[in-house]
C-alpha positions in Angstrom: 36.4 114.0 92.5 37.4 117.5 93.3 33.8 118.7 94.1 33.6 117.4 97.7 31.4 119.6 99.8 33.3 122.3 101.6 31.3 121.9 104.7 32.6 118.4 105.1 36.1 119.7 104.7 35.6 122.2 107.5 34.2 119.5 109.8 37.1 117.1 109.1 40.1 119.4 108.8 39.2 123.0 109.8 40.4 123.7 106.3 40.5 126.8 104.2 36.8 127.0 103.7 36.7 128.3 107.3 39.5 130.8 106.8 38.8 134.5 106.1 41.7 136.6 104.8 43.7 138.2 107.5 46.5 140.7 107.5 48.9 138.1 108.9 48.2 135.9 105.9 49.2 138.7 103.6 52.3 139.4 105.7 53.4 135.8 105.6 52.6 135.2 102.0 54.4 138.4 101.0 57.3 137.9 103.3 58.1 134.4 101.9 58.7 135.3 98.3 60.2 138.7 99.2 62.7 137.1 101.6 63.6 134.6 98.9 63.8 137.4 96.3 66.1 139.4 98.5 68.2 136.4 99.1 68.3 135.7 95.4 69.1 139.3 94.7 72.0 139.3 97.2 73.3 136.1 95.7 73.1 137.5 92.1 74.7 140.8 93.1 77.7 139.0 94.7 78.0 136.7 91.7 77.9 139.6 89.4 80.6 141.5 91.3 82.8 138.5 91.6 82.4 137.2 88.0 82.4 140.5 86.2 79.9 141.5 83.4 81.0 139.0 80.7 81.2 135.8 82.9 78.1 136.9 84.7 76.4 137.1 81.3 77.1 133.4 80.8 75.6 132.6 84.2 72.5 134.7 83.4 72.1 132.7 80.2 72.3 129.4 82.1 69.8 130.6 84.7 67.4 131.7 82.0 67.6 128.4 80.3 67.1 126.4 83.5 64.2 128.7 84.5 62.4 128.1 81.2 62.9 124.3 81.7 61.6 124.6 85.3 58.4 126.3 84.1 58.0 123.9 81.2 58.0 121.0 83.6 55.1 122.4 85.6 55.7 125.5 87.8 52.2 126.6 86.9 50.7 123.6 88.7 51.2 125.5 92.0 48.3 127.8 91.2 46.1 124.9 90.3 47.0 123.1 93.6 46.3 126.3 95.6 42.8 126.6 94.1 41.9 123.0 94.5 43.3 122.7 98.0 41.3 125.8 99.0 38.2 123.8 98.1 39.3 120.4 99.6 42.6 119.6 101.3 42.4 115.9 100.4 42.3 116.8 96.7 45.2 119.2 97.1 47.5 116.7 98.7 46.5 113.9 96.3 47.0 116.1 93.2 50.3 117.4 94.7 51.9 114.0 94.8 50.7 113.2 91.3 51.9 116.4 89.8 55.3 116.1 91.4 55.9 112.7 89.8 54.6 114.1 86.5 57.2 117.0 86.7 60.0 114.6 87.6 59.2 112.5 84.6 59.3 115.6 82.3 62.6 116.9 83.7 65.1 114.7 81.8 63.7 115.2 78.3 63.3 118.9 78.9 66.8 119.3 80.1 68.0 117.4 77.1 66.1 119.7 74.8 67.4 122.8 76.5 71.0 121.7 76.3 70.4 120.7 72.7 69.2 124.2 71.9 72.4 125.7 73.4 74.5 123.3 71.4 72.7 124.2 68.2 73.3 127.9 69.0 77.0 127.2 69.1 77.8 127.5 72.8 81.0 125.6 73.9 81.1 122.4 75.9 81.9 124.1 79.1 78.6 126.1 78.9 76.7 122.9 78.1 78.2 121.0 81.1 77.4 124.0 83.4 73.8 123.9 82.2 73.6 120.2 82.9 74.9 120.7 86.5 72.6 123.7 87.2 69.6 121.5 86.0 70.2 119.4 89.1 68.1 122.0 90.9 65.0 121.1 89.0 64.0 118.0 91.0 64.0 119.7 94.4 62.3 122.7 93.0 59.4 120.4 91.8 59.0 119.2 95.4 59.1 122.7 96.9 56.6 124.2 94.5 54.1 121.4 94.9 54.2 121.4 98.7 54.0 125.2 98.8 51.0 125.2 96.4 49.0 123.0 98.7 50.2 124.8 101.9 49.0 128.1 100.4 45.6 126.6 99.6 45.0 125.0 103.0 46.0 128.1 104.9 49.3 126.9 106.3 50.9 130.2 105.6 53.6 130.0 108.3 54.8 126.6 107.0 54.8 128.1 103.5 57.0 130.9 104.8 59.4 128.6 106.6 60.0 126.5 103.4 60.9 129.7 101.5 63.0 130.9 104.4 65.1 127.7 104.5 65.7 128.0 100.8 66.6 131.7 101.2 69.0 131.1 104.2 70.8 128.3 102.3 71.2 130.7 99.3 72.6 133.4 101.5 75.0 130.8 102.9 76.0 130.2 99.4 77.0 133.9 99.2 79.4 133.4 102.1 80.8 130.2 100.5 81.2 132.0 97.2 83.1 134.9 98.8 85.3 132.4 100.7 86.2 130.1 97.8 86.4 132.6 95.0 84.4 133.4 91.9 84.4 130.1 89.9 81.1 129.4 88.1 81.2 125.8 89.5 81.0 127.2 93.1 78.0 129.3 92.1 76.2 126.2 90.7 77.0 124.2 93.8 75.5 126.9 96.0 72.3 126.8 93.8 72.0 123.0 94.2 72.5 123.1 98.0 69.9 125.8 98.5 67.3 123.9 96.4 67.9 120.7 98.3 67.5 122.4 101.6 64.2 123.9 100.6 62.9 120.5 99.4 63.9 118.9 102.7 61.9 121.5 104.6 58.9 121.0 102.2 59.0 117.2 102.8 58.9 117.8 106.6 55.7 119.8 106.3 54.3 117.4 103.8 54.6 114.6 106.4 53.1 116.9 109.1 50.1 118.3 107.4 48.9 115.9 104.6 45.5 114.4 105.2 45.0 110.8 105.9 42.7 110.5 103.0 44.1 111.8 99.7 41.9 112.1 96.6 43.5 111.6 93.2 42.3 112.0 89.7 42.8 109.6 86.7 45.9 110.7 84.9 44.0 111.6 81.7 41.6 113.8 83.7 44.4 115.3 85.7 46.2 116.4 82.5 43.1 117.9 81.1 42.4 119.9 84.2 45.9 121.1 85.0 47.7 121.5 81.6 46.2 124.9 81.0 47.9 126.2 84.2 51.3 125.2 83.0 50.8 126.3 79.4 50.0 130.0 80.2 52.8 130.2 82.8 55.3 128.6 80.4 54.4 131.0 77.6 54.5 134.0 80.0 58.0 132.8 81.2 59.2 132.6 77.6 58.6 136.3 76.9 60.1 137.1 80.3 63.3 135.1 79.7 63.9 134.9 75.9 65.2 138.5 75.9 68.3 137.2 77.9 68.9 134.5 75.3 68.4 137.0 72.4 70.7 139.5 74.1 73.4 136.8 74.5 73.3 136.0 70.8 72.7 139.4 69.3 74.6 141.7 71.7 77.1 139.6 73.5 77.9 138.6 77.1 78.6 142.1 78.4 75.1 143.4 77.4 73.5 140.3 78.8 75.4 140.9 82.1 74.4 144.6 82.3 70.7 143.8 81.6 70.4 140.7 83.8 71.8 142.3 86.9 69.5 145.2 86.4 66.5 142.9 85.9 67.1 141.1 89.2 65.7 143.9 91.4 62.7 144.1 89.2 62.1 140.4 89.6 62.4 140.8 93.4 60.0 143.7 93.5 57.3 141.9 91.5 57.1 139.4 94.3 55.5 142.0 96.6 51.9 141.6 95.2 52.3 137.8 95.3 51.5 137.3 99.0 49.1 140.2 99.3 46.9 139.0 96.5 47.2 135.3 97.1 46.1 135.7 100.6 42.7 136.7 99.0 42.8 133.8 96.7 40.8 131.3 98.8 37.9 133.8 99.4 37.9 134.9 95.8 37.9 131.3 94.6 34.8 130.5 96.7 32.9 133.7 95.8 34.6 135.5 92.9 31.6 137.6 92.1 30.9 138.8 95.6 30.8 142.6 96.3 32.9 142.2 99.4 35.6 140.2 97.6 35.8 142.8 94.8 36.3 145.6 97.2 38.9 143.7 99.1 40.7 143.2 95.8 40.4 146.9 94.8 41.8 148.1 98.1 44.7 145.7 97.8 45.4 146.9 94.3 45.3 150.5 95.4 47.9 149.8 98.0 50.1 148.0 95.5 49.8 150.8 93.0 50.8 153.3 95.7 53.8 151.1 96.6 54.8 150.9 92.9 54.8 154.7 92.6 57.0 155.0 95.7 59.4 152.4 94.3 59.7 154.3 91.1 60.5 157.5 92.9 63.1 155.8 95.1 64.7 154.2 92.1 65.0 157.4 90.1 66.7 159.0 93.1 69.0 156.2 94.4 69.7 153.8 91.5 72.9 155.6 90.4 74.7 155.8 93.8 73.5 152.3 94.8 74.9 150.6 91.6 78.2 152.4 92.1 78.4 151.3 95.7 77.3 147.7 95.3 78.6 146.6 91.9 81.4 149.1 91.1 82.3 151.1 88.1 82.2 148.1 85.7 78.4 148.1 85.9 77.9 151.9 85.4 75.4 151.3 82.6 73.3 149.1 84.9 71.9 152.2 86.7 70.3 153.4 83.5 68.9 149.9 82.8 67.4 149.9 86.4 65.8 153.3 85.9 64.1 152.1 82.7 63.0 148.7 84.0 61.5 150.1 87.2 58.6 151.6 85.3 57.3 148.1 84.5 56.6 147.6 88.2 53.6 149.9 88.0 52.0 147.9 85.2 53.0 144.5 86.7 51.3 145.3 90.1 48.1 146.2 88.3 48.3 143.2 86.0 48.8 140.8 88.9 45.6 142.0 90.6 43.6 141.6 87.3 45.1 138.2 86.7 44.2 137.0 90.2 40.6 138.0 89.5 40.5 136.0 86.2 42.2 133.0 87.9 39.8 133.0 90.9 36.8 133.1 88.5 38.1 130.1 86.6 39.1 132.0 83.4 42.7 130.7 83.4 42.4 129.8 79.7 42.5 133.5 78.9 46.1 133.5 80.1 47.2 131.4 77.1 45.9 134.0 74.6 47.3 137.0 76.6 50.7 135.3 77.0 51.0 134.4 73.4 50.3 138.0 72.3 52.9 139.3 74.8 55.4 136.7 73.6 55.0 137.9 70.0 55.4 141.5 71.0 58.5 140.8 73.1 60.3 138.5 70.7 59.6 140.5 67.5 60.5 143.7 69.2 63.7 142.4 70.6 64.8 140.8 67.3 64.3 144.1 65.5 65.7 146.5 68.1 68.4 144.6 70.1 70.9 144.8 67.1 70.4 148.6 67.1 69.9 149.5 70.8 71.4 146.5 72.7 70.1 146.1 76.3 68.2 149.4 76.1 65.8 147.7 73.7 65.2 144.7 76.0 64.5 147.1 78.9 62.1 149.3 77.0 60.3 146.3 75.6 59.7 144.9 79.1 57.5 148.0 79.7 55.8 147.7 76.2 55.0 144.0 76.9 53.4 144.8 80.3 51.3 147.5 78.6 50.1 145.0 76.1 49.2 142.6 78.9 47.3 145.3 80.7 45.2 146.1 77.6 44.4 142.4 77.2 43.5 141.8 80.8 41.1 144.7 80.8 39.5 143.4 77.6 39.0 139.9 78.9 37.7 141.0 82.3 35.1 143.2 80.5 34.2 140.3 78.2 34.1 137.5 80.8 33.0 139.2 84.0 31.5 142.5 82.8 33.5 144.7 85.2 37.2 145.7 85.7 38.5 146.0 89.2 40.1 149.4 89.7 42.9 150.2 92.2 41.4 152.2 95.1 41.9 155.9 94.6 44.0 155.3 91.5 43.3 158.6 89.7 44.1 160.8 92.7 47.2 158.8 93.7 48.5 158.9 90.1 48.2 162.7 89.8 50.0 163.2 93.1 52.8 160.8 92.1 53.2 162.7 88.7 53.5 166.0 90.6 56.2 164.7 93.0 58.1 163.0 90.2 58.1 166.3 88.2 59.2 168.2 91.3 62.1 165.7 91.9 63.3 166.0 88.3 63.0 169.8 88.3 64.6 170.1 91.7 67.6 168.1 90.5 68.5 171.1 88.3 68.7 173.4 91.3 70.0 171.3 94.3 71.5 167.9 94.7 69.4 165.3 92.8 69.5 162.9 95.9 68.3 165.7 98.2 65.5 166.8 95.9 64.4 163.3 95.2 64.6 162.2 98.9 62.4 165.1 99.9 59.8 164.3 97.2 59.8 160.6 98.2 59.3 161.5 101.8 56.4 163.9 101.1 54.7 161.3 98.9 54.9 158.7 101.6 53.5 161.2 104.1 50.6 161.9 101.6 49.8 158.2 101.4 49.8 157.8 105.2 47.7 161.0 105.8 45.1 160.0 103.2 44.5 156.6 104.9 45.9 154.3 102.2 47.4 152.0 104.7 44.2 152.0 106.8 42.1 151.1 103.7 44.6 148.3 102.9 44.2 146.8 106.4 40.4 147.1 106.1 40.5 144.6 103.2 41.5 141.9 105.6 39.2 143.0 108.4 37.0 139.9 108.9 33.5 140.7 110.0 33.8 144.4 109.3 31.8 144.5 106.1 30.4 147.9 106.9 33.9 149.4 106.5 33.9 148.1 102.9 30.7 149.7 101.9 32.1 152.9 100.4 32.5 153.0 96.7 35.7 153.9 95.0 36.2 157.6 94.7 
């Protein structure tokens, strides 16, 4: 049912088969999750400051549990919906409604299982009750993610952005409410529920506006066979991304959990940057994954993201300490160290995201199950062995180790399934220049103010990127009809 001719789709709907990647698409798709991530980061920082490290550690545990349940219920279906909607909008909207109902049917038993695990681990009734209330966000999140998955596939990027913006503004409103009413955990949970409900309401409005008159559905058995793999690999990947919080909570206590979790939030926000940039290429890659032009577009996008990651690392090494003292206060002094460790994972994550998009566009999503299971093993075993000795420092370092393990696997599978590995544009030269400026910043800190030396090195690195045309090359990747500009091979 999903193999309707794309030419018919273009004639009927002007759908995504007629859409070439544009820079505005990348801006909207990047702006949406980044705006949401910034809103979430602001919310978390205020919650952390108001609650304090120990009480915030409890909130971080609850958020990790609910996030794992969210993913288990079907967060990964959004990628499946994007790919199918890019081929046929009627299939996207039809599958979107089916998968939403499927997720809602899974929520109650999954929430019960999550709360049951917390009970077995010995958490008090107050924590179990808070987990149940926070789980009320799962139903509206299912609606948001399904609608956004289809909107992304059919090229309705502005609508996608608005849904995320509504959710974000509601969450920021929760910050104001939190500051006005005090730092009770119940107020925090109420703000979470209101924000999710607002985002779902916006998603339903766009659902009614843009869904096609004809909607193609699959038989439930066929739907489960085709879509399950998308959720399995996302769920396993989320496990190794979230279990460290649970392990910290049990092995090192609430304080260590609070220090690590508030440091991890900026990393979670920064990893959203490649989301829109690379997903704006997804429809074209899905239609012609092996094309030379599509590969060069991907490599230029990856080169830009690698350069951005280097700049973020430099900025973090310079400003993390003063920023943490200013925003969170002296109680979170150790968080600055955690941030400086975690930020190095951004470099690997940006590259991994680009390689993963190439595998996904080529229909090799089953590979993600194997890679995620290996990463889960590395993360869990490493944390079990090292957290009792090194506390949150072990969790932070193992985040980098896990990303390195994922990079090695992505390169192996791309070589095996496709025969080539996309390489970030000018990655060797940019890496060497970054290493030189980082060394200068660290060495200069011994002579003058660390902030002054680091700021100068960051500024000169940004000037280097601009002068060498990295931004221009990035924009070229979305230059429809300018294929000749894409003819140069990677240096």
